[in-house]
N, CA, C and O atoms as CSV, one atom per row, in Angstrom:
chain,resi,resn,atom,element,x,y,z
A,1,MET,N,N,49.929,53.871,-16.633
A,1,MET,CA,C,50.100,55.238,-17.068
A,1,MET,C,C,50.023,55.278,-18.589
A,1,MET,O,O,50.620,54.443,-19.269
A,2,LEU,N,N,49.305,56.227,-19.107
A,2,LEU,CA,C,49.177,56.378,-20.540
A,2,LEU,C,C,50.311,57.251,-21.044
A,2,LEU,O,O,50.526,58.359,-20.553
A,3,MET,N,N,51.022,56.746,-22.013
A,3,MET,CA,C,52.132,57.512,-22.561
A,3,MET,C,C,51.998,57.539,-24.064
A,3,MET,O,O,51.317,56.697,-24.649
A,4,GLY,N,N,52.627,58.477,-24.676
A,4,GLY,CA,C,52.603,58.550,-26.126
A,4,GLY,C,C,52.706,59.991,-26.564
A,4,GLY,O,O,52.927,60.900,-25.764
A,5,LYS,N,N,52.538,60.169,-27.858
A,5,LYS,CA,C,52.624,61.504,-28.411
A,5,LYS,C,C,51.424,62.328,-27.959
A,5,LYS,O,O,50.325,61.797,-27.798
A,6,PRO,N,N,51.637,63.628,-27.754
A,6,PRO,CA,C,50.494,64.479,-27.429
A,6,PRO,C,C,49.434,64.335,-28.511
A,6,PRO,O,O,49.748,64.164,-29.689
A,7,HIS,N,N,48.208,64.405,-28.103
A,7,HIS,CA,C,47.102,64.154,-28.999
A,7,HIS,C,C,46.118,65.292,-28.864
A,7,HIS,O,O,45.688,65.611,-27.755
A,8,SER,N,N,45.759,65.902,-29.954
A,8,SER,CA,C,44.732,66.931,-29.869
A,8,SER,C,C,43.384,66.255,-30.010
A,8,SER,O,O,43.141,65.520,-30.967
A,9,SER,N,N,42.529,66.506,-29.069
A,9,SER,CA,C,41.231,65.848,-29.011
A,9,SER,C,C,40.232,66.582,-29.883
A,9,SER,O,O,40.190,67.813,-29.893
A,10,SER,N,N,39.442,65.840,-30.602
A,10,SER,CA,C,38.346,66.422,-31.355
A,10,SER,C,C,37.071,65.709,-30.941
A,10,SER,O,O,37.121,64.701,-30.237
A,11,ASP,N,N,35.941,66.223,-31.369
A,11,ASP,CA,C,34.670,65.620,-30.989
A,11,ASP,C,C,34.580,64.169,-31.432
A,11,ASP,O,O,33.914,63.369,-30.775
A,12,GLU,N,N,35.239,63.807,-32.537
A,12,GLU,CA,C,35.176,62.435,-33.019
A,12,GLU,C,C,35.931,61.476,-32.105
A,12,GLU,O,O,35.653,60.277,-32.113
A,13,ASP,N,N,36.877,61.977,-31.319
A,13,ASP,CA,C,37.685,61.146,-30.434
A,13,ASP,C,C,36.970,60.792,-29.140
A,13,ASP,O,O,37.355,59.833,-28.472
A,14,LEU,N,N,35.956,61.532,-28.778
A,14,LEU,CA,C,35.349,61.385,-27.461
A,14,LEU,C,C,34.243,60.328,-27.475
A,14,LEU,O,O,33.552,60.150,-28.478
A,15,VAL,N,N,34.088,59.635,-26.353
A,15,VAL,CA,C,33.045,58.618,-26.212
A,15,VAL,C,C,31.802,59.314,-25.665
A,15,VAL,O,O,31.846,59.878,-24.572
A,16,PRO,N,N,30.685,59.285,-26.413
A,16,PRO,CA,C,29.471,59.901,-25.883
A,16,PRO,C,C,28.954,59.130,-24.672
A,16,PRO,O,O,29.040,57.902,-24.631
A,17,VAL,N,N,28.426,59.838,-23.704
A,17,VAL,CA,C,27.858,59.194,-22.527
A,17,VAL,C,C,26.741,58.247,-22.953
A,17,VAL,O,O,26.473,57.260,-22.267
A,18,SER,N,N,26.100,58.533,-24.057
A,18,SER,CA,C,25.016,57.677,-24.556
A,18,SER,C,C,25.503,56.274,-24.912
A,18,SER,O,O,24.683,55.378,-25.111
A,19,GLU,N,N,26.832,56.062,-24.997
A,19,GLU,CA,C,27.362,54.736,-25.294
A,19,GLU,C,C,27.191,53.775,-24.113
A,19,GLU,O,O,27.280,52.559,-24.280
A,20,MET,N,N,26.949,54.322,-22.931
A,20,MET,CA,C,26.633,53.446,-21.804
A,20,MET,C,C,25.305,52.789,-22.124
A,20,MET,O,O,24.321,53.471,-22.410
A,21,GLN,N,N,25.276,51.469,-22.076
A,21,GLN,CA,C,24.109,50.738,-22.548
A,21,GLN,C,C,22.869,50.974,-21.703
A,21,GLN,O,O,21.770,51.075,-22.248
A,22,GLU,N,N,23.011,51.062,-20.417
A,22,GLU,CA,C,21.860,51.139,-19.535
A,22,GLU,C,C,21.478,52.590,-19.251
A,22,GLU,O,O,22.329,53.437,-18.978
A,23,GLU,N,N,20.182,52.849,-19.324
A,23,GLU,CA,C,19.694,54.199,-19.055
A,23,GLU,C,C,20.019,54.625,-17.631
A,23,GLU,O,O,20.382,55.777,-17.396
A,24,TRP,N,N,19.891,53.695,-16.671
A,24,TRP,CA,C,20.166,54.043,-15.277
A,24,TRP,C,C,21.620,54.459,-15.095
A,24,TRP,O,O,21.907,55.312,-14.256
A,25,ALA,N,N,22.547,53.880,-15.859
A,25,ALA,CA,C,23.957,54.267,-15.761
A,25,ALA,C,C,24.181,55.646,-16.382
A,25,ALA,O,O,24.964,56.445,-15.869
A,26,ARG,N,N,23.494,55.914,-17.476
A,26,ARG,CA,C,23.623,57.234,-18.122
A,26,ARG,C,C,23.122,58.344,-17.196
A,26,ARG,O,O,23.637,59.461,-17.234
A,27,LYS,N,N,22.124,58.042,-16.367
A,27,LYS,CA,C,21.570,59.059,-15.461
A,27,LYS,C,C,22.620,59.550,-14.465
A,27,LYS,O,O,22.553,60.692,-14.010
A,28,ALA,N,N,23.579,58.705,-14.126
A,28,ALA,CA,C,24.637,59.124,-13.209
A,28,ALA,C,C,25.502,60.223,-13.814
A,28,ALA,O,O,26.216,60.924,-13.097
A,29,PHE,N,N,25.436,60.372,-15.138
A,29,PHE,CA,C,26.248,61.373,-15.836
A,29,PHE,C,C,25.381,62.364,-16.594
A,29,PHE,O,O,25.780,62.872,-17.642
A,30,SER,N,N,24.183,62.642,-16.060
A,30,SER,CA,C,23.329,63.629,-16.723
A,30,SER,C,C,24.057,64.969,-16.730
A,30,SER,O,O,24.713,65.339,-15.756
A,31,GLY,N,N,23.936,65.666,-17.808
A,31,GLY,CA,C,24.644,66.929,-17.960
A,31,GLY,C,C,25.970,66.785,-18.693
A,31,GLY,O,O,26.549,67.782,-19.125
A,32,PHE,N,N,26.458,65.549,-18.837
A,32,PHE,CA,C,27.689,65.287,-19.587
A,32,PHE,C,C,27.318,64.799,-20.979
A,32,PHE,O,O,26.463,63.923,-21.112
A,33,LYS,N,N,27.934,65.338,-22.005
A,33,LYS,CA,C,27.701,64.847,-23.370
A,33,LYS,C,C,28.688,63.754,-23.727
A,33,LYS,O,O,28.323,62.771,-24.372
A,34,ALA,N,N,29.929,63.915,-23.313
A,34,ALA,CA,C,30.976,62.955,-23.689
A,34,ALA,C,C,32.027,62.892,-22.592
A,34,ALA,O,O,32.115,63.773,-21.736
A,35,LEU,N,N,32.816,61.838,-22.636
A,35,LEU,CA,C,33.932,61.676,-21.711
A,35,LEU,C,C,35.081,62.570,-22.143
A,35,LEU,O,O,35.254,62.822,-23.335
A,36,ASN,N,N,35.870,63.053,-21.187
A,36,ASN,CA,C,37.048,63.822,-21.564
A,36,ASN,C,C,38.137,62.873,-22.070
A,36,ASN,O,O,37.924,61.661,-22.114
A,37,ARG,N,N,39.278,63.399,-22.445
A,37,ARG,CA,C,40.294,62.577,-23.099
A,37,ARG,C,C,40.824,61.463,-22.199
A,37,ARG,O,O,41.000,60.339,-22.669
A,38,ILE,N,N,41.078,61.733,-20.946
A,38,ILE,CA,C,41.576,60.698,-20.033
A,38,ILE,C,C,40.504,59.629,-19.826
A,38,ILE,O,O,40.799,58.435,-19.865
A,39,GLN,N,N,39.268,60.057,-19.608
A,39,GLN,CA,C,38.171,59.103,-19.430
A,39,GLN,C,C,37.968,58.262,-20.683
A,39,GLN,O,O,37.671,57.070,-20.597
A,40,TYR,N,N,38.130,58.883,-21.843
A,40,TYR,CA,C,38.012,58.182,-23.119
A,40,TYR,C,C,39.049,57.063,-23.229
A,40,TYR,O,O,38.739,55.962,-23.685
A,41,LYS,N,N,40.270,57.351,-22.813
A,41,LYS,CA,C,41.356,56.360,-22.922
A,41,LYS,C,C,41.109,55.136,-22.049
A,41,LYS,O,O,41.458,54.023,-22.444
A,42,VAL,N,N,40.515,55.317,-20.871
A,42,VAL,CA,C,40.326,54.185,-19.960
A,42,VAL,C,C,38.912,53.615,-20.012
A,42,VAL,O,O,38.621,52.643,-19.314
A,43,PHE,N,N,38.028,54.196,-20.822
A,43,PHE,CA,C,36.637,53.754,-20.871
A,43,PHE,C,C,36.489,52.249,-21.097
A,43,PHE,O,O,35.741,51.615,-20.352
A,44,PRO,N,N,37.156,51.643,-22.076
A,44,PRO,CA,C,36.954,50.199,-22.287
A,44,PRO,C,C,37.295,49.366,-21.054
A,44,PRO,O,O,36.588,48.409,-20.739
A,45,CYS,N,N,38.351,49.714,-20.370
A,45,CYS,CA,C,38.750,48.970,-19.178
A,45,CYS,C,C,37.834,49.283,-17.998
A,45,CYS,O,O,37.442,48.377,-17.263
A,46,ALA,N,N,37.490,50.548,-17.813
A,46,ALA,CA,C,36.696,50.957,-16.656
A,46,ALA,C,C,35.252,50.493,-16.733
A,46,ALA,O,O,34.636,50.236,-15.698
A,47,TYR,N,N,34.698,50.379,-17.932
A,47,TYR,CA,C,33.276,50.082,-18.050
A,47,TYR,C,C,32.977,48.694,-18.599
A,47,TYR,O,O,31.860,48.199,-18.455
A,48,HIS,N,N,33.968,48.059,-19.229
A,48,HIS,CA,C,33.694,46.777,-19.876
A,48,HIS,C,C,34.566,45.622,-19.396
A,48,HIS,O,O,34.506,44.537,-19.975
A,49,SER,N,N,35.372,45.818,-18.358
A,49,SER,CA,C,36.223,44.718,-17.907
A,49,SER,C,C,36.386,44.760,-16.389
A,49,SER,O,O,36.005,45.728,-15.732
A,50,ASN,N,N,36.951,43.703,-15.863
A,50,ASN,CA,C,37.263,43.642,-14.437
A,50,ASN,C,C,38.750,43.872,-14.189
A,50,ASN,O,O,39.248,43.564,-13.106
A,51,ASP,N,N,39.460,44.403,-15.170
A,51,ASP,CA,C,40.884,44.682,-15.017
A,51,ASP,C,C,41.110,45.765,-13.966
A,51,ASP,O,O,40.273,46.646,-13.772
A,52,ASN,N,N,42.250,45.684,-13.297
A,52,ASN,CA,C,42.632,46.708,-12.329
A,52,ASN,C,C,43.066,47.970,-13.062
A,52,ASN,O,O,43.576,47.911,-14.181
A,53,LEU,N,N,42.859,49.101,-12.419
A,53,LEU,CA,C,43.252,50.387,-12.987
A,53,LEU,C,C,44.078,51.164,-11.971
A,53,LEU,O,O,43.815,51.102,-10.770
A,54,LEU,N,N,45.057,51.882,-12.446
A,54,LEU,CA,C,45.772,52.863,-11.649
A,54,LEU,C,C,45.803,54.128,-12.494
A,54,LEU,O,O,46.443,54.170,-13.545
A,55,ILE,N,N,45.116,55.145,-12.030
A,55,ILE,CA,C,44.984,56.381,-12.794
A,55,ILE,C,C,45.781,57.477,-12.095
A,55,ILE,O,O,45.523,57.804,-10.937
A,56,CYS,N,N,46.734,58.030,-12.800
A,56,CYS,CA,C,47.512,59.166,-12.301
A,56,CYS,C,C,47.225,60.334,-13.231
A,56,CYS,O,O,47.587,60.305,-14.407
A,57,ALA,N,N,46.581,61.347,-12.707
A,57,ALA,CA,C,46.210,62.501,-13.525
A,57,ALA,C,C,46.051,63.706,-12.606
A,57,ALA,O,O,45.842,63.554,-11.403
A,58,PRO,N,N,46.149,64.894,-13.173
A,58,PRO,CA,C,46.031,66.111,-12.352
A,58,PRO,C,C,44.629,66.273,-11.753
A,58,PRO,O,O,43.663,65.654,-12.201
A,59,THR,N,N,44.555,67.108,-10.746
A,59,THR,CA,C,43.274,67.464,-10.149
A,59,THR,C,C,42.342,67.997,-11.237
A,59,THR,O,O,42.744,68.801,-12.078
A,60,GLY,N,N,41.101,67.538,-11.205
A,60,GLY,CA,C,40.113,68.003,-12.178
A,60,GLY,C,C,40.132,67.250,-13.487
A,60,GLY,O,O,39.427,67.626,-14.423
A,61,ALA,N,N,40.927,66.186,-13.576
A,61,ALA,CA,C,41.052,65.447,-14.833
A,61,ALA,C,C,39.939,64.428,-15.052
A,61,ALA,O,O,39.786,63.919,-16.162
A,62,GLY,N,N,39.161,64.121,-14.023
A,62,GLY,CA,C,38.052,63.197,-14.185
A,62,GLY,C,C,38.243,61.841,-13.545
A,62,GLY,O,O,37.554,60.887,-13.905
A,63,LYS,N,N,39.169,61.736,-12.601
A,63,LYS,CA,C,39.437,60.440,-11.946
A,63,LYS,C,C,38.228,59.943,-11.164
A,63,LYS,O,O,37.951,58.744,-11.164
A,64,THR,N,N,37.509,60.830,-10.503
A,64,THR,CA,C,36.331,60.420,-9.731
A,64,THR,C,C,35.260,59.850,-10.653
A,64,THR,O,O,34.612,58.863,-10.306
A,65,ASN,N,N,35.064,60.447,-11.810
A,65,ASN,CA,C,34.083,59.921,-12.764
A,65,ASN,C,C,34.517,58.569,-13.322
A,65,ASN,O,O,33.665,57.735,-13.631
A,66,ILE,N,N,35.807,58.334,-13.457
A,66,ILE,CA,C,36.295,57.015,-13.871
A,66,ILE,C,C,35.941,55.992,-12.793
A,66,ILE,O,O,35.470,54.897,-13.100
A,67,ALA,N,N,36.169,56.352,-11.537
A,67,ALA,CA,C,35.829,55.455,-10.430
A,67,ALA,C,C,34.327,55.172,-10.408
A,67,ALA,O,O,33.915,54.040,-10.155
A,68,LEU,N,N,33.517,56.180,-10.668
A,68,LEU,CA,C,32.067,55.983,-10.712
A,68,LEU,C,C,31.683,55.003,-11.818
A,68,LEU,O,O,30.773,54.195,-11.631
A,69,ARG,N,N,32.349,55.058,-12.950
A,69,ARG,CA,C,32.069,54.105,-14.024
A,69,ARG,C,C,32.361,52.668,-13.596
A,69,ARG,O,O,31.613,51.751,-13.937
A,70,THR,N,N,33.435,52.478,-12.859
A,70,THR,CA,C,33.746,51.111,-12.403
A,70,THR,C,C,32.704,50.633,-11.402
A,70,THR,O,O,32.366,49.449,-11.384
A,71,ILE,N,N,32.190,51.526,-10.574
A,71,ILE,CA,C,31.133,51.168,-9.632
A,71,ILE,C,C,29.863,50.783,-10.380
A,71,ILE,O,O,29.206,49.806,-10.022
A,72,LEU,N,N,29.513,51.539,-11.413
A,72,LEU,CA,C,28.334,51.209,-12.224
A,72,LEU,C,C,28.488,49.843,-12.888
A,72,LEU,O,O,27.517,49.095,-13.008
A,73,ARG,N,N,29.700,49.520,-13.317
A,73,ARG,CA,C,29.941,48.220,-13.938
A,73,ARG,C,C,29.702,47.092,-12.936
A,73,ARG,O,O,29.087,46.081,-13.275
A,74,VAL,N,N,30.179,47.260,-11.716
A,74,VAL,CA,C,29.978,46.235,-10.689
A,74,VAL,C,C,28.494,46.090,-10.360
A,74,VAL,O,O,28.005,44.973,-10.188
A,75,ILE,N,N,27.784,47.192,-10.272
A,75,ILE,CA,C,26.340,47.116,-10.033
A,75,ILE,C,C,25.676,46.342,-11.162
A,75,ILE,O,O,24.831,45.481,-10.914
A,76,ARG,N,N,26.049,46.640,-12.391
A,76,ARG,CA,C,25.477,45.952,-13.555
A,76,ARG,C,C,25.729,44.449,-13.481
A,76,ARG,O,O,24.866,43.667,-13.879
A,77,GLN,N,N,26.880,44.031,-12.987
A,77,GLN,CA,C,27.200,42.609,-12.901
A,77,GLN,C,C,26.297,41.869,-11.930
A,77,GLN,O,O,26.113,40.659,-12.063
A,78,HIS,N,N,25.734,42.567,-10.961
A,78,HIS,CA,C,24.910,41.934,-9.926
A,78,HIS,C,C,23.444,42.336,-10.035
A,78,HIS,O,O,22.689,42.249,-9.067
A,79,GLN,N,N,23.057,42.776,-11.221
A,79,GLN,CA,C,21.709,43.238,-11.440
A,79,GLN,C,C,20.909,42.187,-12.199
A,79,GLN,O,O,21.412,41.546,-13.122
A,80,ALA,N,N,19.678,42.028,-11.799
A,80,ALA,CA,C,18.736,41.168,-12.515
A,80,ALA,C,C,17.443,41.951,-12.651
A,80,ALA,O,O,16.727,42.141,-11.667
A,81,GLY,N,N,17.138,42.403,-13.845
A,81,GLY,CA,C,15.978,43.261,-14.029
A,81,GLY,C,C,16.199,44.574,-13.309
A,81,GLY,O,O,17.212,45.245,-13.508
A,82,ASP,N,N,15.241,44.935,-12.468
A,82,ASP,CA,C,15.360,46.183,-11.703
A,82,ASP,C,C,15.962,45.970,-10.326
A,82,ASP,O,O,16.052,46.908,-9.534
A,83,MET,N,N,16.374,44.749,-10.036
A,83,MET,CA,C,16.909,44.411,-8.717
A,83,MET,C,C,18.431,44.262,-8.763
A,83,MET,O,O,18.989,43.771,-9.744
A,84,VAL,N,N,19.088,44.690,-7.692
A,84,VAL,CA,C,20.522,44.485,-7.523
A,84,VAL,C,C,20.682,43.491,-6.367
A,84,VAL,O,O,20.179,43.719,-5.266
A,85,HIS,N,N,21.381,42.402,-6.630
A,85,HIS,CA,C,21.592,41.382,-5.608
A,85,HIS,C,C,22.756,41.781,-4.708
A,85,HIS,O,O,23.914,41.510,-5.023
A,86,LEU,N,N,22.446,42.421,-3.597
A,86,LEU,CA,C,23.470,42.956,-2.697
A,86,LEU,C,C,24.273,41.866,-2.028
A,86,LEU,O,O,25.407,42.107,-1.615
A,87,ASP,N,N,23.713,40.663,-1.907
A,87,ASP,CA,C,24.434,39.569,-1.234
A,87,ASP,C,C,25.522,38.987,-2.119
A,87,ASP,O,O,26.328,38.190,-1.640
A,88,GLN,N,N,25.573,39.352,-3.376
A,88,GLN,CA,C,26.594,38.847,-4.276
A,88,GLN,C,C,27.734,39.832,-4.368
A,88,GLN,O,O,28.705,39.589,-5.085
């Protein structure tokens, strides 16, 4: 759970979707310019690590998109060129 002082979000605080290295991963978020504040806070863990996550947030906060990022990360781990090794 993320705790701390309330934080007012500005455009400089948000992670642009373009920060996803792979074009195919960015396509999953077409129409999005940046992650919202909750997604921004968990982005390093959700997209760049194999750490476990437990996300508690209100409806509409972006939990499904966080889960999608972790799925994209797993696909990336088993990708070679344009192929995904499903047996791994």
